[in-house]
C-alpha positions as CSV (number, residue, x, y, z in Angstrom):
1,M,28.1,-26.4,-12.0
2,Q,30.1,-23.7,-10.1
3,I,26.9,-20.9,-8.3
4,Y,28.6,-17.7,-6.9
5,W,27.4,-16.4,-4.0
6,T,26.9,-12.9,-3.8
7,K,25.6,-9.4,-2.5
8,I,23.7,-6.9,-3.3
9,N,26.2,-3.6,-2.6
10,K,24.0,-1.2,-4.1
11,I,21.0,-0.5,-6.2
12,I,20.7,2.6,-8.0
13,E,16.7,3.0,-9.5
14,E,17.0,4.5,-12.7
15,T,13.1,4.6,-13.1
16,P,10.4,4.0,-11.5
17,E,10.3,0.9,-13.0
18,V,13.5,0.1,-13.6
19,K,16.1,-0.5,-10.5
20,T,19.6,-2.3,-11.4
21,Y,21.1,-4.4,-8.7
22,L,24.7,-4.0,-8.8
23,L,26.3,-7.1,-7.1
24,D,30.1,-7.7,-5.4
25,R,32.1,-9.5,-8.2
26,P,33.6,-12.0,-7.0
27,E,37.6,-12.8,-7.5
28,D,37.9,-15.6,-10.5
29,F,34.2,-14.6,-11.7
30,S,34.7,-12.7,-15.3
31,W,33.1,-11.6,-18.5
32,E,32.6,-10.2,-21.3
33,E,30.3,-7.2,-23.2
34,G,26.5,-9.0,-24.4
35,S,27.2,-11.2,-21.7
36,H,23.3,-12.5,-19.5
37,T,23.7,-14.9,-16.4
38,H,20.9,-17.2,-14.1
39,F,20.1,-14.6,-11.3
40,A,18.3,-16.6,-8.6
41,L,16.9,-15.9,-4.9
42,K,18.1,-17.3,-1.7
43,G,16.7,-20.3,-1.7
44,F,16.2,-22.2,-5.6
45,N,18.3,-24.6,-4.0
46,A,17.1,-25.5,-0.7
47,G,15.3,-28.8,-2.3
48,D,16.0,-32.0,-4.1
49,K,15.4,-29.9,-7.4
50,P,15.8,-26.1,-8.5
51,N,13.0,-24.3,-7.7
52,R,13.0,-22.0,-10.9
53,S,10.5,-19.3,-9.8
54,L,13.5,-18.3,-8.2
55,I,15.7,-18.5,-10.8
56,R,15.6,-15.6,-13.8
57,H,17.4,-15.6,-17.1
58,M,18.9,-12.2,-17.0
59,S,21.0,-9.9,-19.2
60,I,24.6,-8.2,-17.3
61,S,24.1,-4.8,-17.5
62,T,27.9,-3.5,-16.2
63,L,31.5,-4.1,-17.8
64,P,34.2,-6.4,-15.8
65,H,36.3,-3.0,-14.9
66,E,33.1,-1.5,-13.2
67,N,33.7,-3.8,-10.9
68,S,30.7,-5.2,-9.8
69,I,27.8,-7.0,-11.2
70,G,25.0,-4.8,-12.5
71,I,21.7,-6.6,-13.4
72,T,18.3,-4.3,-14.8
73,T,14.9,-5.0,-14.7
74,R,11.8,-2.9,-14.9
75,I,9.3,-3.6,-11.6
76,R,5.7,-3.3,-11.9
77,E,3.1,-3.0,-9.4
78,H,1.8,-6.4,-9.9
79,C,3.9,-8.7,-11.2
80,S,5.7,-12.6,-10.7
81,E,7.1,-14.2,-6.5
82,F,10.9,-13.3,-8.0
83,K,10.5,-9.2,-9.3
84,A,7.7,-8.7,-5.5
85,I,11.0,-11.0,-3.5
86,L,13.4,-9.0,-5.3
87,R,12.0,-5.1,-4.8
88,N,12.2,-6.3,-0.9
89,L,15.9,-7.3,-1.7
90,E,18.6,-4.5,0.1
91,V,22.2,-4.4,0.2
92,G,23.7,-6.5,2.4
93,N,21.1,-9.0,0.8
94,E,22.8,-12.6,-1.1
95,V,21.8,-13.6,-4.6
96,A,23.7,-16.4,-6.4
97,I,24.5,-16.7,-10.0
98,F,25.6,-19.3,-12.2
99,K,25.9,-20.5,-15.8
100,T,27.4,-17.3,-17.4
101,H,27.3,-16.7,-21.5
102,S,27.8,-14.1,-23.4
103,N,25.9,-14.9,-27.2
104,I,25.9,-11.5,-28.6
105,P,29.9,-9.6,-28.2
106,L,30.4,-6.9,-30.5
107,K,31.6,-7.9,-33.2
108,R,34.7,-5.7,-34.8
109,E,34.3,-7.1,-39.0
110,N,34.7,-3.2,-40.5
111,K,30.5,-2.7,-40.4
112,N,28.2,-0.4,-39.2
113,V,26.3,-2.4,-35.7
114,Y,23.0,-1.7,-35.5
115,L,21.7,-2.5,-32.2
116,L,17.3,-2.6,-31.7
117,S,16.1,-2.8,-28.9
118,S,12.4,-2.7,-26.5
119,G,12.8,-1.2,-23.2
120,V,14.5,-2.9,-20.2
121,G,16.7,-4.6,-22.9
122,L,18.8,-2.3,-23.9
123,A,20.3,-3.5,-20.3
124,T,22.3,-5.8,-22.8
125,F,23.5,-2.8,-25.0
126,R,24.9,-0.5,-21.9
127,P,29.1,-3.0,-22.3
128,L,28.3,-2.7,-26.0
129,V,28.7,0.1,-26.8
130,L,30.8,0.8,-23.5
131,D,33.2,-1.0,-25.0
132,Y,32.8,0.3,-28.0
133,F,33.8,4.3,-26.5
134,E,36.8,2.4,-25.1
135,R,38.7,0.6,-27.6
136,A,36.8,1.5,-30.9
137,E,38.9,-0.2,-33.4
138,N,37.1,-2.2,-36.9
139,V,34.0,-0.7,-35.8
140,N,32.6,1.6,-37.9
141,Q,29.8,3.5,-36.4
142,V,27.3,2.3,-33.6
143,H,23.8,2.7,-33.7
144,S,21.0,2.1,-31.3
145,L,17.5,2.3,-31.7
146,N,15.2,1.6,-29.1
147,I,11.0,2.1,-27.8
148,D,9.9,2.6,-25.1
149,S,5.9,3.5,-24.2
150,S,6.5,4.4,-20.5
151,K,9.0,7.2,-22.0
152,D,11.1,6.6,-18.9
153,F,14.4,6.0,-21.2
154,L,17.2,4.5,-19.7
155,F,21.4,5.1,-19.3
156,S,20.2,8.9,-21.4
157,T,23.9,9.8,-20.3
158,I,25.0,6.9,-22.4
159,F,23.2,6.6,-25.2
160,E,23.3,10.1,-26.0
161,S,24.4,10.5,-29.7
162,A,28.2,11.9,-30.0
163,P,29.0,12.2,-33.4
164,D,33.2,12.3,-32.8
165,K,32.6,8.9,-32.1
166,K,30.8,7.5,-34.1
167,F,27.8,7.2,-32.1
168,I,24.0,7.7,-32.5
169,S,21.9,7.0,-30.1
170,R,17.8,7.1,-31.0
171,F,14.9,6.8,-28.2
172,V,11.3,6.3,-29.7
173,D,8.0,6.0,-27.7
174,N,5.6,4.0,-30.0
175,R,5.7,1.4,-32.5
176,K,4.9,3.4,-35.1
177,D,8.5,5.5,-35.6
178,Y,10.6,2.6,-34.4
179,Y,9.4,0.5,-37.7
180,E,10.1,3.7,-39.6
181,E,13.3,4.8,-38.7
182,M,13.6,0.8,-39.0
183,K,12.8,0.7,-42.4
184,N,15.9,4.0,-43.0
185,L,18.3,1.6,-40.9
186,T,18.0,-1.2,-43.7
187,A,19.2,0.8,-46.4
188,D,22.6,-0.4,-45.4
189,K,23.1,-4.2,-46.9
190,D,25.8,-5.0,-45.2
191,G,25.7,-3.9,-41.6
192,Q,25.0,-5.8,-38.5
193,F,21.4,-5.6,-36.4
194,Y,21.2,-6.8,-32.7
195,I,18.2,-7.6,-31.4
196,V,17.3,-7.4,-27.3
197,G,14.0,-7.9,-26.2
198,S,10.2,-9.9,-25.8
199,D,10.0,-13.4,-28.6
200,E,7.1,-11.7,-30.4
201,F,9.7,-8.2,-30.6
202,L,12.4,-10.1,-31.8
203,M,10.2,-12.0,-34.5
204,Q,9.0,-8.6,-35.6
205,N,11.9,-7.5,-35.8
206,I,13.5,-10.5,-38.3
207,E,10.7,-10.4,-40.3
208,L,11.1,-6.8,-41.8
209,L,15.1,-7.1,-41.8
210,R,14.6,-10.3,-43.6
211,E,12.2,-8.3,-46.1
212,R,14.1,-5.6,-46.4
213,G,17.2,-7.9,-48.1
214,I,18.5,-8.5,-44.4
215,K,21.0,-12.0,-44.3
216,P,20.4,-14.4,-41.1
217,E,24.2,-14.1,-40.5
218,Q,23.4,-10.1,-40.4
219,I,21.3,-11.4,-37.7
220,M,23.3,-11.3,-33.8
221,L,20.5,-12.4,-31.1
222,D,21.4,-12.9,-27.1
223,K,19.8,-16.7,-27.4
224,R,22.2,-20.0,-27.3
225,Q,23.2,-21.2,-30.6
226,Q,19.9,-24.1,-30.7
227,Q,17.5,-21.5,-29.9
228,L,18.9,-19.3,-33.4
229,S,17.0,-22.2,-35.8
230,E,13.1,-20.8,-34.0
231,F,13.6,-16.9,-34.5
232,L,16.6,-17.2,-38.2
Protein backbone atom coordinates (compact mmCIF):
# COMPACT_ATOMS: atom_id res chain seq x y z
CA MET A 1 0.00 0.00 0.00
CA GLN A 2 1.40 3.36 -1.02
CA ILE A 3 0.94 6.26 1.39
CA TYR A 4 1.18 9.73 -0.14
CA TRP A 5 2.27 12.46 2.27
CA THR A 6 1.23 15.82 0.91
CA LYS A 7 0.73 19.39 2.09
CA ILE A 8 -2.36 21.54 2.48
CA ASN A 9 -2.07 24.38 -0.04
CA LYS A 10 -5.36 26.16 0.64
CA ILE A 11 -8.28 26.05 3.09
CA ILE A 12 -11.65 27.30 1.82
CA GLU A 13 -14.46 28.12 4.24
CA GLU A 14 -17.44 26.97 2.20
CA THR A 15 -19.97 27.73 4.98
CA PRO A 16 -19.60 28.48 8.72
CA GLU A 17 -19.35 24.72 9.40
CA VAL A 18 -17.88 23.33 6.17
CA LYS A 19 -14.30 23.61 4.96
CA THR A 20 -12.51 22.35 1.87
CA TYR A 21 -8.86 21.40 2.32
CA LEU A 22 -6.98 21.58 -0.97
CA LEU A 23 -3.92 19.31 -0.99
CA ASP A 24 -0.91 19.34 -3.30
CA ARG A 25 -1.27 16.62 -5.90
CA PRO A 26 1.66 14.13 -5.89
CA GLU A 27 3.06 13.59 -9.39
CA ASP A 28 1.93 9.98 -9.77
CA PHE A 29 -1.39 10.35 -7.96
CA SER A 30 -4.55 10.17 -10.07
CA TRP A 31 -8.25 9.53 -9.53
CA GLU A 32 -11.60 9.71 -11.30
CA GLU A 33 -14.91 11.37 -10.49
CA GLY A 34 -16.77 9.84 -7.55
CA SER A 35 -13.55 8.80 -5.79
CA HIS A 36 -12.95 8.47 -2.08
CA THR A 37 -9.67 8.13 -0.23
CA HIS A 38 -8.34 7.40 3.24
CA PHE A 39 -7.34 10.76 4.69
CA ALA A 40 -4.99 10.58 7.68
CA LEU A 41 -3.37 12.99 10.09
CA LYS A 42 0.23 12.97 11.32
CA GLY A 43 0.94 10.20 13.79
CA PHE A 44 -1.64 7.77 12.41
CA ASN A 45 1.09 5.22 11.58
CA ALA A 46 3.54 6.04 14.38
CA GLY A 47 2.86 2.88 16.42
CA ASP A 48 2.76 -0.85 15.71
CA LYS A 49 -0.82 -0.53 14.47
CA PRO A 50 -2.48 2.37 12.61
CA ASN A 51 -4.30 4.79 14.92
CA ARG A 52 -7.75 4.61 13.35
CA SER A 53 -8.97 7.67 15.26
CA LEU A 54 -6.62 9.70 13.03
CA ILE A 55 -7.98 8.24 9.76
CA ARG A 56 -11.20 9.05 7.93
CA HIS A 57 -12.80 7.79 4.73
CA MET A 58 -13.35 10.96 2.65
CA SER A 59 -14.68 11.80 -0.80
CA ILE A 60 -12.47 13.76 -3.18
CA SER A 61 -14.41 16.87 -4.23
CA THR A 62 -12.15 17.92 -7.13
CA LEU A 63 -11.15 16.55 -10.54
CA PRO A 64 -7.50 15.83 -11.47
CA HIS A 65 -7.26 18.78 -13.90
CA GLU A 66 -7.95 21.16 -10.98
CA ASN A 67 -4.51 20.00 -9.79
CA SER A 68 -5.42 19.88 -6.10
CA ILE A 69 -6.96 17.06 -4.11
CA GLY A 70 -10.06 18.52 -2.46
CA ILE A 71 -11.38 17.17 0.84
CA THR A 72 -14.64 18.83 1.91
CA THR A 73 -15.98 18.16 5.40
CA ARG A 74 -18.32 19.55 8.03
CA ILE A 75 -16.69 20.47 11.36
CA ARG A 76 -19.17 21.28 14.09
CA GLU A 77 -18.34 23.04 17.36
CA HIS A 78 -18.56 19.74 19.26
CA CYS A 79 -16.69 17.21 17.14
CA SER A 80 -14.44 14.16 17.17
CA GLU A 81 -10.72 14.18 17.98
CA PHE A 82 -10.00 13.86 14.25
CA LYS A 83 -12.12 16.90 13.32
CA ALA A 84 -10.73 18.94 16.24
CA ILE A 85 -7.16 18.37 15.00
CA LEU A 86 -8.19 19.02 11.41
CA ARG A 87 -9.85 22.31 12.35
CA ASN A 88 -6.52 23.59 13.70
CA LEU A 89 -4.40 22.60 10.70
CA GLU A 90 -2.97 25.35 8.52
CA VAL A 91 -1.64 25.77 4.99
CA GLY A 92 1.69 23.95 4.78
CA ASN A 93 0.78 21.20 7.26
CA GLU A 94 1.20 17.61 6.08
CA VAL A 95 -1.51 14.96 5.79
CA ALA A 96 -1.57 11.50 4.23
CA ILE A 97 -3.81 9.91 1.62
CA PHE A 98 -3.96 6.26 0.58
CA LYS A 99 -6.31 3.55 -0.74
CA THR A 100 -8.08 5.73 -3.30
CA HIS A 101 -10.98 4.18 -5.22
CA SER A 102 -14.15 5.20 -7.10
CA ASN A 103 -17.43 3.38 -6.48
CA ILE A 104 -19.62 5.82 -8.39
CA PRO A 105 -18.08 7.13 -11.62
CA LEU A 106 -20.56 8.83 -13.94
CA LYS A 107 -22.29 6.16 -16.04
CA ARG A 108 -22.75 7.08 -19.68
CA GLU A 109 -25.62 4.88 -20.84
CA ASN A 110 -27.89 7.47 -22.51
CA LYS A 111 -30.12 7.75 -19.44
CA ASN A 112 -31.17 10.45 -17.00
CA VAL A 113 -28.93 10.68 -13.92
CA TYR A 114 -30.35 11.68 -10.52
CA LEU A 115 -27.95 12.75 -7.76
CA LEU A 116 -29.56 12.44 -4.32
CA SER A 117 -27.54 13.78 -1.38
CA SER A 118 -27.68 14.97 2.18
CA GLY A 119 -25.60 17.90 3.45
CA VAL A 120 -21.89 17.70 2.72
CA GLY A 121 -22.51 14.50 0.73
CA LEU A 122 -22.87 16.91 -2.17
CA ALA A 123 -19.05 17.09 -2.25
CA THR A 124 -18.99 13.58 -3.73
CA PHE A 125 -21.15 14.76 -6.62
CA ARG A 126 -19.24 17.96 -7.41
CA PRO A 127 -16.70 16.10 -9.65
CA LEU A 128 -19.48 14.15 -11.41
CA VAL A 129 -21.28 17.38 -12.31
CA LEU A 130 -18.06 19.06 -13.50
CA ASP A 131 -17.22 15.98 -15.57
CA TYR A 132 -20.71 16.09 -17.11
CA PHE A 133 -20.35 19.81 -17.93
CA GLU A 134 -17.06 19.11 -19.70
CA ARG A 135 -18.29 16.03 -21.54
CA ALA A 136 -22.01 15.39 -21.73
CA GLU A 137 -21.80 12.48 -24.18
CA ASN A 138 -24.18 9.59 -23.53
CA VAL A 139 -25.89 11.25 -20.56
CA ASN A 140 -29.42 12.53 -21.26
CA GLN A 141 -29.57 14.97 -18.37
CA VAL A 142 -28.49 15.36 -14.74
CA HIS A 143 -30.80 16.29 -11.86
CA SER A 144 -29.37 17.04 -8.39
CA LEU A 145 -31.48 17.10 -5.22
CA ASN A 146 -29.80 17.99 -1.91
CA ILE A 147 -31.26 18.31 1.58
CA ASP A 148 -29.42 20.39 4.18
CA SER A 149 -31.23 21.56 7.30
CA SER A 150 -28.46 24.10 8.01
CA LYS A 151 -29.68 26.00 4.92
CA ASP A 152 -26.03 26.76 4.09
CA PHE A 153 -26.12 25.02 0.73
CA LEU A 154 -22.78 23.97 -0.75
CA PHE A 155 -21.19 24.76 -4.12
CA SER A 156 -24.16 26.90 -5.17
CA THR A 157 -22.29 28.39 -8.15
CA ILE A 158 -21.79 24.89 -9.61
CA PHE A 159 -25.08 23.42 -8.43
CA GLU A 160 -27.15 25.98 -10.26
CA SER A 161 -29.75 24.90 -12.80
CA ALA A 162 -28.53 25.30 -16.37
CA PRO A 163 -31.26 24.34 -18.88
CA ASP A 164 -28.85 24.74 -21.82
CA LYS A 165 -26.66 22.03 -20.27
CA LYS A 166 -29.64 19.85 -19.31
CA PHE A 167 -28.78 20.24 -15.64
CA ILE A 168 -31.31 20.80 -12.86
CA SER A 169 -30.28 21.54 -9.28
CA ARG A 170 -32.60 21.72 -6.29
CA PHE A 171 -31.85 22.43 -2.63
CA VAL A 172 -34.35 21.85 0.18
CA ASP A 173 -34.01 22.29 3.94
CA ASN A 174 -36.54 19.74 5.22
CA ARG A 175 -37.35 16.05 4.73
CA LYS A 176 -40.95 16.56 3.69
CA ASP A 177 -39.99 18.65 0.65
CA TYR A 178 -37.07 16.36 -0.13
CA TYR A 179 -39.14 13.16 -0.26
CA GLU A 180 -41.96 14.84 -2.18
CA GLU A 181 -39.49 15.94 -4.87
CA MET A 182 -37.81 12.57 -4.85
CA LYS A 183 -41.11 10.77 -5.45
CA ASN A 184 -41.59 12.91 -8.56
CA LEU A 185 -38.17 11.83 -9.85
CA THR A 186 -39.13 8.15 -9.59
CA ALA A 187 -41.62 8.67 -12.40
CA ASP A 188 -38.56 7.98 -14.59
CA LYS A 189 -38.49 4.18 -14.38
CA ASP A 190 -35.31 3.99 -16.47
CA GLY A 191 -33.20 6.59 -14.61
CA GLN A 192 -29.97 6.05 -12.70
CA PHE A 193 -30.14 7.10 -9.06
CA TYR A 194 -26.94 7.95 -7.18
CA ILE A 195 -27.26 8.36 -3.40
CA VAL A 196 -24.70 9.84 -0.95
CA GLY A 197 -25.26 10.46 2.75
CA SER A 198 -25.43 8.62 6.07
CA ASP A 199 -26.35 4.93 6.11
CA GLU A 200 -29.77 5.89 7.49
CA PHE A 201 -30.26 8.32 4.61
CA LEU A 202 -29.26 5.62 2.11
CA MET A 203 -31.70 3.10 3.56
CA GLN A 204 -34.62 5.57 3.53
CA ASN A 205 -33.92 6.52 -0.08
CA ILE A 206 -33.48 2.94 -1.22
CA GLU A 207 -36.74 1.90 0.44
CA LEU A 208 -38.65 4.67 -1.33
CA LEU A 209 -37.00 3.95 -4.69
CA ARG A 210 -37.75 0.22 -4.45
CA GLU A 211 -41.37 0.88 -3.43
CA ARG A 212 -41.76 2.93 -6.57
CA GLY A 213 -40.38 0.32 -8.95
CA ILE A 214 -36.72 1.33 -9.22
CA LYS A 215 -34.52 -1.77 -9.55
CA PRO A 216 -31.33 -2.35 -7.50
CA GLU A 217 -29.16 -2.13 -10.63
CA GLN A 218 -30.41 1.46 -11.14
CA ILE A 219 -29.21 2.51 -7.67
CA MET A 220 -25.57 3.61 -7.22
CA LEU A 221 -24.04 3.90 -3.75
CA ASP A 222 -20.61 5.06 -2.60
CA LYS A 223 -19.93 1.62 -1.11
CA ARG A 224 -17.50 -1.17 -1.93
CA GLN A 225 -18.91 -4.19 -3.76
CA GLN A 226 -18.90 -6.37 -0.62
CA GLN A 227 -20.95 -3.76 1.28
CA LEU A 228 -23.67 -3.35 -1.34
CA SER A 229 -25.56 -6.46 -0.25
CA GLU A 230 -26.21 -4.82 3.14
CA PHE A 231 -28.17 -2.07 1.36
CA LEU A 232 -29.47 -3.59 -1.86
